[in-house]
N, C-alpha and C positions, 0 to 999 in steps of 0.2 A: 493338298499333299500332306501326308502324316509326318510329324516330326520324329516320331520314334517307332522302332520295330521291336516287338516283344518276342524273344526266342527262349529256348530252354536255358540258355546261359545268362539271361537277364534282359534288361532294357537297353537297346542300342539307338543312338541318335542317327537318324537317316542322313547319309552323305548328300543325297539329292536335296533334302530340305535345308541342311546347313549351308550348302554351297549357294542356295538361292538367297540366303540372308547376308552373304558376304559381298560387299561392294568393292572392296580393295583386296585383291588376292596376293598381297605380300605377307611375309611372316608376321609383321606387326599388325597388319590389317586383319588377318585371320584371328590372331590372339585377342585383339581389341573387340572384335565382334562376339567371340565366344564369351569373353568376360561380361560384356553388356547383356547378353542373353541370359547368363547365369544370374546376374544381379537383378534382372527384370522378372525372374521366375519362369522364363520360357524354356530354360533347360534345367532340369531338376538334378538335385544331388544324387549321386550313385549311377547316373546314366553313363553308359560307355560311349565314348566318342568314336567316330568312324576311323577306319584304318588309314594310315598315311597314304597308301596307294589309292584307296577308294576316293578320298577327298581330293587328292592331287589330280586324279583323272577328271573329276567333275569340274574342278577349277581351271584345268588346263595349265597347271604349273608343275614344277618338278617336285618329287617326293621330299627333297631337301628343304623346300620352302615350308611345307606342312610340318616337317620334323622340327624346324626352327621355331615355328609357332607353338608347337607343343612344349618345346624347351622353355620358351618364355613363360608359358602358363605354369609349368612346373616350378620355375624360379619364383613366381608370384604365389606359389602354394595354392593354386586353383584346381589342379588336377594331379593325379598320381598314377603310377603304373608304367608299363612299357609296351612295346608293340606286341610281344609274344603273349603276355598275360592280358592285354587289353588296357586301354587308358580310360580312366573313369574320373568324373567330376567328384571332388572331395565332398563328403557328407557335410562338412562344415568348412568351407574355404577359409584359410587362415589369413589374418592380417599380416602384411609384410612386417616382420620384426626379427630381431636377432634371437632365434629360438633357443639356442644353447644358453645364452646369457639370461633370457627371460626365465628359463627353468631354474637357474641359479638364484636369481634375485626375487623370486615370487614371495618370499617371506618377509619383505620389508615392513609390512603392516601386520598388526595383530599382536596379541599377548604371547609372543614366542621369543625364546632366547635364540637370536639369529647368529649362527656361527658359520654362515655360508661364505661371506665375503671377507677377504683380507683387507679390512678397512682400518684406518688409523684411529687412535684414541683421541677424541676432541680435546681432552685435558692435556695432551702432550703436544698440541699444535701451537705454533706462534699465533699471536693476536693479529688477525688480519686488519681490523680497524686501526690498530696502532701503526701497522705497516703502511697502510694507505695514507694515514696522517703524516707520516715521516718521509714518504717517498718524494723524490724531487719532482716538481711539476714539469710536465712535458710541454715543450714549446708548440707542439702540434695538437694540444688538447682540443677535442671536439672538432678536429678537422676531418674531412672526408678523404684525406690522403690515406693510402693503404700501405703502411710500412710492413715489411716482413718481420721486423723486430725493432724494439726501441734501442737506441745507443746504450742506455744505462743497463739494460738486461744483457745485451751482447757482451758488454765489458765485464759483467759479473760472471757470466757462465764460461767465457772463453778459457780462463785458466784451468777449468775443471774438465775440459773436453778430451784431452789426451792427444789431440792433433789440431791443426788449423784448417777447418773446412772452408770450402769456397763460399758457401752461402748459409744463412741462418733463417729460421722461421719460427715465430712463436705461434702456437696453436692452442685450441681449447681442449687440452687434455691429450694424453698419449695416444688413445685410440683414434682420435680425429687425425692426428699426424699419420698414423698407419693407414687409415682410410684414404686420406689424400694421396699418399704415395702409391697405394695399390690401385686406386681409381684412375690416376693420371699416368702411371707408368706400365701397367699390366693390362693386356687385352683379354677379353673372355676367351676361354679355350686354351690359353697359354699355361704352361706348367710352372709351378712355384714349389721349391724345396722348402720344407718347414720342419724345424726341430720338433720331434715327437716325444712326449706329449706337448701340446701347445695350450694356449689359453682359449676358453670357449669363445670369447669375443673375437679373437683373431680368426678362428675358423668360421664364425658367422660372417665376418667381413669378406673373407676369401670366397665363401659360398655366394654371397651377394654379388661379388665381382665376376662369378662364373668361371673361375680359374680351376685348373686341375692340381690338386695338392699332392705332392710327392713327399712321403715321410722320411725324415732323417733321424736315425736312432740317437739317443743321448745316454750318457752315463754321468758319474759323479764329477767328471772333469769338463763336461760340455758336449757338444755334438761329436759324434764318432766319425773320424776321417774316412774310414772305408765305406760307411753308410752314405756319407756325402758324395764320395766318388761314384757310388752306384746311382745315386739320385741324378748326378750330372749326365748320365747316359740318356736321361729323358729330355735333355736340353732345356732345363728350367731357365726362365729369364730373371728369377730372383731367388734369394735365400733369406728366410726370416727366422730369427732365433733370439733368445734372451741371453745377453752376455753376463748379466749380474742378477743374483738372487732369483734364480729360476722359480717361477711361480708354483711349480710342482715339487721340485726336489730341494729348493732353498739353497742350491749350490751356485758358485760363481765359476765361470770358465777360467781355467788356469792359464798362465802365460805359456806353458809348454804346449797345451792343447791349442791355444790361439795360433801359435806358430805353425802347427801341423795343418790346421784348417786353412790358414792363409796360403800354405803351399798348394793345397788342393784347388783353391779358388783363383790363385794367381794365373794370369794369362787367359782368364775367361772374361766374358762380358756380363757376368751375373751381377745384378744389383743386390747388394747386401743391406738388409734392413735390420737394424738392431733395436729391440724393444726393451728399454730399461724402465720398467714400471715402478721400481722401488726408489730410484734416484738417490738422493743424499742419505737415505736411511740404510743403504747397503753397507754391510760390514767389510766385505772384500773390496779391494781396489778394482777399478774398471780395467779389464784386460781384453778389450774388444779388438776388432780388426781395423779400426780407422787409421791407426798409426802406421800399419803395414800396408794397407790397401786403401789409401785415402780417395782414390779416384772412383772406387766402387761402393764405398760404405756410407750409409746414412744412419746416424744415431738418433733415436727418438727417446728423449729422457723426460719423464713425468715428474712434476713437483707436487702432485696432489697428496700423496701419502706423507711426504716430509714437511710440507709447508701449508697444506690445506686444500681439501677438495674444492672449496668454493672459489679458489683462485682460477680453477678450470684452465690450468696452464701446463703445457709441456713445451720443450724447445727441441727443434729439429735442426740438425747440422750435417751437411754433407756436400757432395759434388754439385756443381752448378746446374747441370742439365736436369736431373730428377727433381732437384729443389725448385727450379723454375717451373717445371710442369706442375708440381704440387701447388705452388703459389698462384699460378694462373687458374688452375682448377678451382681453387678456393674462391675466386672472384664470382663464381656462380652463387655463392652463399654468403657466409659471414664476412669475407673479405679480409678482415684483420681481427686481432685480439685486442681487447681493451688496453690502451696505453697506461691507464691508471693502474690496472692489475699487474701489467708487466713491470712497471717501475716500482710497485710495491714489492714484488718478488725480488727485484734487483736490490732493493734496500735490505730485505731479509737475508739475502745471500752474502751480503758484505757486513752486516751488523754483528759485532762480536757477541752480544747477548743472545741474539737469535741463533747464531752458530752453536753456542753452548747449549741452548735449549734443544736443538736438533741432535746434538751429541748425547744429551741426557735421554732423549726419546729412543735413540738407537740402542743405548745401553739397557734401558727399561724393557724394550721389546725382546732383547736377547735374554734377559732374566725370565720373562714370561714364557718364552719358548722353552728354556731349560726347565723351568718349574713344571710345565705341563708334560714335557717329555719324560721327566722323572716320575711324576704321578702315574702316568700310563705304564711306564716300565715296572713300577712297583706292583702293578696289576697284571703283569705278564704281557703287556702290549708294547712292542717296539715300533716307534714311528719310523717312517722311511728315511727322514732326514730332518734335522733342525738346525742346519748351519746358519740360515738367514731367512728373512722374510717375515710376513705377518700371519702366517698360518702353518699348521702342521698337517701332514697327511697320514692318517691312521689306517693301516692295512686291515681289511675285513674279509670274512669268508664269502659274504654275499652283499654286494653294494646296496641293492634295493631293499633287502631285508634290514640291513643296518640303518638305513635312512628311516624306514618305517618304525623301528624300535625307538630311535631318537625322537621322531615326530610324536609318538604316543606319549612321550614324557615332556612334551613342550619344547623340544630343541630342534632347530632347523639346521641342516648341514647340506653340503654339496658333495656330489660324487665325482670321482676322477674321470669317469667315462666320457663326460662332456668335452674333455680336452684331448682324448685319445684319437689319433688318426687311424691307427691300425690296431688290430687285436693283440692280445698277448700281455698287456700290461697288468700288473697286479691290481686287484680291486682295492680301492681305498676311499675314505671320506675325509673331508676337510674339517679341521678344528681351528677356527680363527682365534688368534691370540692378541689381536690389536687392542681391544678393550680389556681392562682388568676384570676378571671374572669374580663375582661375589662369592661363589661357592665352588672353587676349582676342584675340590675333592669329589663333590657330587657329579660334576661334569665328567671327571675322569672315570668314575664308576659307570656312568651311562655309556661312555664311549667304549669302555672295556666290555660291557654287556653287548653293545651293538656289534662289536668286532667279531663276536662268536655266533651271531645269529645266522641261521641257514634258511 
């Protein structure tokens, strides 16, 4: 039996041959068999798979079963296309990875001025070794007990939370917290409302989870209430947004906007996930929804930028049910976060000298934002916002051409398109201001040149 049929439209995998290779006619069984055949070289790149109905008839299963198998393979980036255009094996099946974030972070190595990531300046971070040395020893040190959070860290963060959550969890960074919440509380195919634009890593996580993203427009004050109302017509199970130092606009949600958003979400069962990636470095006060809607709101606050990326620490606080689901889901992997690092962060959060150091960093980053915004303005380029955060977004005429211009001069930048959910956003590129630039005037010249590239 021939495995392929050659037609004028190309090479097609025979439904009869493929069905004979499949021993388990479930969605996962079909997907597993196709993956193994591709890896073994028995199904070549570029080959078109059988139609859903043709393979379903051969296997005596419903078309939905085959469609589900193709969806699994799409999610694993093994195939592409749809039923109308034909479904083909990718020329180079991709490894499962956060593609948007990989595109942003591909310049970490090499002799390149990397201005893609809004990373903190190591010279402005507290001394982690000193913090570990001064942290109170934990009575459960080296125990296999799996605490959600150490008492010392919970005591340190509780006064800053804005409300008293039912439960706490220390996790290995903010995006792990979001991944745990999404993976444990949201099912594939369910709708999730997301403030647009979002961060690339959040969109990667949601894509991995197989959810349907519903965009919610934002402005300088935060998510737009009418847009959120429209999103609720899709019956989303969750709403995810940044309450502080929006990674795109640098703005903080205002108390007035918070009240309007709370009115929209009140009396719903929508889980609210707040992504606070800047943490203690944010200039504006936290004006999130937890104090108004404590039974619905989970806040994920990262301490990587303020106290050190190698802490790998964020704290999650919210209502008992989603927090417990996240805690239990975590037992499949890490289980808990280092007590040593948790207590080191607790010491830093309460030490007066470290508090002063974080305040100094906050002030220094504000100066760097203002400096670069002024240098760009002097060259006729007005940044979208520079209220807060570790990066500026520079408007450009053509995002891809602007990135190429910078790359040709040894500068790596990221484009805004990776965080856009829907079209219509102004094209822009990021200028990270976390580290002190040695030649800020030259960088401003290059960004001004890039902004005009077509």
